C-alpha positions in Angstrom: 23.4 10.3 25.5 23.1 13.8 23.9 20.0 14.7 21.9 22.3 15.1 18.8 23.4 11.5 19.2 19.9 10.3 19.6 18.9 12.2 16.4 21.6 10.6 14.4 20.8 7.1 15.7 17.1 7.6 14.8 18.1 8.9 11.4 20.3 5.9 10.7 17.5 3.6 11.8 15.2 5.3 9.2 17.9 5.2 6.6 18.8 1.5 7.0 15.4 0.1 7.9 13.3 1.9 5.3 16.1 1.4 2.7 16.1 -2.4 3.4 12.3 -2.8 3.3 12.6 -3.1 -0.5 14.7 -6.2 0.0 12.2 -7.5 2.6 9.3 -7.0 0.2 11.2 -8.8 -2.6 11.9 -11.8 -0.3 8.4 -12.0 1.1 6.9 -11.9 -2.4 9.0 -14.7 -3.7 6.7 -17.5 -2.5 3.9 -15.5 -0.7 0.8 -14.2 -2.6 1.5 -10.4 -2.9 -1.7 -8.8 -1.8 -2.3 -11.4 0.9 1.2 -11.0 2.3 0.9 -7.2 2.3 -2.5 -7.6 4.0 -1.0 -9.8 6.8 1.9 -7.3 7.2 -0.2 -4.2 7.6 -3.0 -5.8 9.7 -0.6 -7.2 12.2 1.5 -4.0 12.3 -1.6 -1.9 12.7 -2.9 -4.0 15.6 0.5 -4.0 17.3 1.0 -0.3 17.0 -2.5 0.5 18.3 -2.1 -2.0 21.1 1.2 -0.5 22.1 -0.3 3.0 22.1 -3.3 1.8 24.2 -0.9 0.1 26.7 1.3 3.1 27.1 -1.2 5.9 26.9 -4.5 4.3 27.8 -7.4 3.0 25.5 -8.9 6.5 25.4 -6.1 7.6 23.1 -7.5 5.4 20.3 -11.0 7.1 20.4 -11.5 8.9 17.1 -14.6 10.2 15.2 -16.3 8.7 12.2 -14.8 11.3 9.9 -11.3 10.6 11.2 -11.8 6.8 10.8 -13.0 7.3 7.2 -10.1 9.5 6.4 -7.6 7.0 7.9 -9.3 4.3 5.8 -8.9 6.4 2.6 -5.2 7.1 3.3 -4.7 3.4 4.3 -6.1 2.2 1.0 -3.6 4.4 -0.9 -0.4 4.0 1.2 -0.5 0.3 2.2 -2.3 -0.4 -1.1 0.6 1.1 -3.0 3.1 -0.8 -0.9 1.2 -4.1 -1.7 1.8 -3.5 -5.4 5.6 -3.7 -4.8 5.1 -7.3 -3.5 4.1 -8.1 -7.1 6.3 -5.8 -9.2 9.5 -6.5 -7.4 9.5 -10.0 -8.7 10.2 -8.5 -12.1 11.7 -5.1 -11.4 15.1 -4.8 -9.5 14.7 -3.4 -6.0 17.3 -0.7 -6.7 15.2 0.6 -9.6 12.0 0.3 -7.6 13.4 2.4 -4.8 14.4 5.1 -7.2 10.9 5.2 -8.7 9.3 5.3 -5.2 11.8 8.1 -4.3 9.9 10.3 -6.7 6.9 10.6 -4.3 7.8 14.2 -3.3 7.8 15.1 -7.0 4.3 13.7 -7.5 3.1 15.6 -4.4 4.5 18.8 -5.9 2.7 18.0 -9.2 -0.6 17.5 -7.4 -0.1 20.9 -5.7 0.3 22.4 -9.1 -2.9 20.8 -10.3 -4.9 22.3 -7.4 -3.2 25.7 -8.0 -0.9 25.7 -5.0 2.0 27.2 -6.9 5.5 26.2 -5.6 8.5 28.5 -6.4 10.5 28.4 -9.6 13.4 26.3 -8.2 11.0 23.6 -7.0 9.3 23.5 -10.4 12.7 23.1 -12.1 13.4 20.2 -9.7 10.1 18.7 -10.7 11.1 18.7 -14.4 14.5 17.2 -13.7 13.0 14.5 -11.6 10.5 13.4 -14.1 13.2 13.4 -16.7 14.9 10.8 -14.6 11.8 8.7 -14.3 11.4 8.7 -18.1 15.0 7.6 -18.4 14.5 4.7 -16.0 11.0 3.6 -17.2 12.3 2.0 -20.4 12.1 -1.7 -20.8 15.4 -3.6 -21.1 17.4 -6.4 -19.6 18.4 -4.2 -16.6 14.9 -2.8 -15.8 12.2 -5.5 -16.3 9.0 -5.5 -18.4 7.4 -2.1 -19.3 4.1 -3.1 -17.8 5.7 -3.8 -14.4 7.7 -0.6 -14.5 4.5 1.4 -15.2 2.7 -0.3 -12.4 5.5 0.7 -10.1 5.2 4.3 -11.2 1.4 4.0 -10.5 2.3 2.7 -7.0 4.5 5.8 -6.4 1.6 8.0 -7.6 -0.8 6.3 -5.2 1.7 6.8 -2.4 1.9 10.5 -3.3 -1.8 10.9 -3.5 -2.2 9.4 0.0 0.5 11.7 1.3 -1.1 14.7 -0.5 -4.5 14.0 1.0 -3.3 13.2 4.5 -2.8 16.9 5.7 -6.0 18.0 3.9 -8.5 15.6 5.4 -9.4 15.0 9.0 -7.1 12.1 9.9 -6.4 11.6 13.6 -4.1 14.3 14.9 -1.6 11.9 16.7 0.7 10.7 13.9 1.2 7.2 15.5 -2.6 6.7 16.1 -3.3 7.8 12.5 -0.7 5.5 11.1 -2.0 2.6 13.2 -5.5 3.0 11.9 -4.2 3.6 8.3 -2.2 0.3 8.4 -5.1 -1.6 10.0 -7.7 -0.4 7.5 -5.5 -0.9 4.5 -4.3 -4.3 5.7 -7.9 -5.6 6.3 -8.9 -4.6 2.8 -5.8 -6.2 1.3 -6.5 -9.4 3.3 -10.0 -9.6 1.8 -8.6 -9.0 -1.7 -6.0 -11.7 -1.1 -8.5 -14.3 0.1 -10.7 -13.7 -2.9 -7.9 -13.4 -5.5 -5.7 -16.4 -4.6 -6.4 -20.1 -4.5 -6.3 -22.1 -1.3 -3.1 -23.8 -2.4 -1.4 -20.3 -2.9 -2.6 -19.3 0.6 -1.2 -22.5 2.2 1.7 -21.4 4.5 3.3 -24.8 3.7 4.2 -23.4 0.3 6.0 -20.3 1.6 9.8 -20.4 1.9 11.6 -19.6 5.2 13.1 -16.5 3.8 9.7 -15.2 2.6 8.4 -15.6 6.1 11.5 -14.0 7.6 11.1 -11.1 5.0 7.5 -10.6 6.2 8.5 -10.7 9.9 11.2 -8.1 9.2 8.7 -5.8 7.4 6.2 -6.0 10.3 8.7 -5.5 13.1 11.4 -3.3 11.6 9.8 -1.7 8.5 6.4 -0.8 10.0 7.0 -0.5 13.7 10.6 0.5 14.4 11.1 2.6 11.3 8.0 4.6 11.6 8.4 5.1 15.4 11.9 6.5 14.8 10.5 8.7 12.0 7.7 10.2 14.2 10.2 10.9 17.0 12.5 12.7 14.5 9.6 14.9 13.3 9.4 16.4 16.8 13.1 16.4 17.7 15.0 17.3 14.5 14.7 19.9 11.7 12.5 18.7 8.9 15.3 19.4 6.3 17.4 16.8 8.1 14.6 14.3 8.5 13.7 14.6 4.8 17.2 13.3 3.8 15.8 9.8 4.2 14.1 10.2 0.8 17.4 10.2 -1.0 19.4 8.0 1.3 16.9 5.0 1.2 17.5 4.3 -2.5 21.2 4.2 -2.0 20.7 1.5 0.7 18.3 -0.4 -1.5 20.6 -0.3 -4.5 23.5 -1.6 -2.3 21.4 -4.4 -0.9 20.2 -5.3 -4.4 23.8 -5.7 -5.6 25.1 -7.5 -2.5 22.2 -9.8 -1.7 20.4 -10.3 -5.0 23.3 -9.8 -7.4 21.5 -7.0 -9.3 23.6 -4.9 -11.8 24.0 -1.2 -11.9 24.0 0.2 -15.4 25.0 3.6 -16.8 21.3 4.4 -17.4 20.3 3.5 -13.8 23.2 5.7 -12.5 22.1 8.7 -14.6 18.4 8.2 -13.8 19.3 8.0 -10.1 21.3 11.2 -10.2 18.5 13.1 -11.9 15.8 11.8 -9.5 17.8 12.2 -6.3 19.0 15.6 -7.2 15.4 16.7 -8.0 14.1 15.2 -4.7 16.9 17.0 -2.8 16.0 20.3 -4.5 12.3 20.0 -3.8 12.6 18.8 -0.2 15.1 21.5 0.7 13.0 24.3 -0.9 9.7 23.0 0.5 11.1 22.5 4.0 12.2 26.1 4.0 9.0 27.5 2.6 6.2 25.2 3.9 7.4 22.7 6.6 4.0 21.4 7.2 3.5 20.4 3.6 6.8 18.5 3.5 5.7 16.6 6.6 2.6 15.6 4.7 4.6 14.6 1.7 6.7 12.3 3.8 3.9 10.4 5.5 5.2 7.0 4.5 4.2 4.0 6.7 6.5 1.4 5.0 
């Protein structure tokens, strides 16, 4: 198989798998306590990823310093922490709309750069304004969007994701991307597990109360969303142009919207279409410009262990 074919296969894995994680989260959260379910997901995924790395490369590969472990824990609290919020909000907010709000992560990263006086070029700034216009259009309560409080919490989750992505290349996380992700998932997952054990009653934590499709949703998130999807993504980072890899940011929402319509019977309104066009156009502008100007920054913005 040619390298070009492998690149496209890996791209479609990221497109479909990460686009479908929104459906997996919605299904898992139907009967499973949100923070506890997310904690189980990331703890198991982190252990499996670190175990696989140790098996393939040797246990020494997992040795990291105290500063690296602390940095991985900080990023882990932000990225898996943000993901855990979706377990709760997707019970009220359509997954298609959720995916569009989360797609704004590169815009939040760009805003954080502006706040620390890392000035992007004019075109990227224009894209930022367009994108946040799309968010304002979408975050308006109605029958097609869900309660305002849940919409704002979803926006907060996208900001947490962006903050973790922004900090990741600026603090001493482990250099190996897979090792870093394994520790981030494990640290974040353990904290979420503790929160879940404290926040929920024993009856809510009883697996006997979880539906079969919630359990299947969780298994899908662990195996495909966290392991297969991110492995394909890391491989792409070293084998394909970053501009091509970054296209997942505006393909994933299309997959999520389609699954929402097909599986969950969600509706697509004119407002959602216009909001989607604004956000996805802005993300395309920002990622294309940033990949051309500062490839390393875009890699950081796309650190996204779903």
